[in-house]
N, C-alpha and C positions, 0 to 999 in steps of 0.2 A: 409669473405664469398664472393665469386665472384659474379658478376652481373648475370650470367646465372643461378646460383643456386638460387639467390634471385627472379628472374623472375619465375622460375619453382615453387618455394615454394609459391610465391604469387598466382600463378594460382591454385595450389592445394588447398590452403586455401580458395580461392574464390569458387572453386568447392564444397568444403565441407560445406561452408556457404549456397550454393544453395541447397545441399542435406538436410541440416538442415531445411531450409525453406520448401522444398518440403515434407519432412516426418513429420514435426511438424505442419505445418500450411496449407498445400495444398494437403494433402494426399487424401482426398475424392473428390477433384476437379481436379487439375493439375496432381496429382498422377495417376489417371485413364488413362490419355493420355500418360504418360511416361512409366508406367508399364502395358503394354497391355496384357501381358501373365497372369496377375492375374485376376481371374473372378470378374466381376462387384460387385457381392454380398459380396465379401470379404473385400472391402475397409472400409466400416463402422465397420465391425467386428474386423479389425486389426488396427484401428486408434490409439489406445493407444500404441500398440507394435511399430508401425511406428514412433510415436512421441518419444519413448524411443530411437530408433535407430538414429533418427535425433539429439537428444541431444548428443549422443556419437560422431556423426560427427562434431557437434559444438565444442566439446572438442578437437578434432583433429585440426580443423581450428584455435582454440585459441592458441594451442601449436605452430603451424607453424607461426602464426602472432607474437607470443611472440619471437620466434627465430629471426625474422626480426627486432625486436626492441632492442635486446641486443647489447650493444656497444662493449663488449669484443668479439673479433673475435673467439677465441677458444670456449667460452661458447655458442656463437651464433651457431656455427657449430655443437657442440655436441647436443644441444637442437634440432636443425633441423634434425640431423641424427636420434635421438630418435623418434621424431614424424613422420618422413618419414618412419621409420621402422614400426611404429604402423599402418600407412596407408597401407603399403605393406602387413602386416599380415592380416589386415582387408580385403583387396582386394583379397588375396589368399583364405582366409576362406569363404568370400562371394561367390567367384566363385565356390568353391567346394560344398557349401551347398545351395545356392540360385539360382543365375543366372550366367552363364559363362561370360556374358558381363561385370560383375563387375570387372573381372581381367583387362580388357582393360581400363575401366573408372577409376579405383582406383589404381590398382597395377602398371600398366605400367607407369603412371606419377610419382609414388613414386620411381620406379626403375630409371627413368631418373633423378629425383632429387638427388638420392643417387650417381648416376654415375657422375653428374655434379660437385661433389666435387673433382673429379679426374682430372678435366680440369686444365691445367697449366696457368690459367688466374689470 
């Protein structure tokens, strides 16, 4: 796997760890500042749902981190492509069903990560 791909994957993994923290542990505090379009009274009511979403983001981060730890270049790349594709699908679905901004936050970095495998580095 090339260095550009590794950097992008590392960034996306970090982003999803942040989302995990935000949705699982800071939903009713920091989440209110990040998700300003959600009415204040909904944060406590949606705390369990947000934690569930955060857990899934953690799985995406774990898969991306795993791809960076695999010594075999082909397996590393295949695992990275799989998890980047999962992030892409989640970003597209989130943009269609929740907030349009999710496309830019989740799907665009995944697209860049997938495209980075085409670099001749």
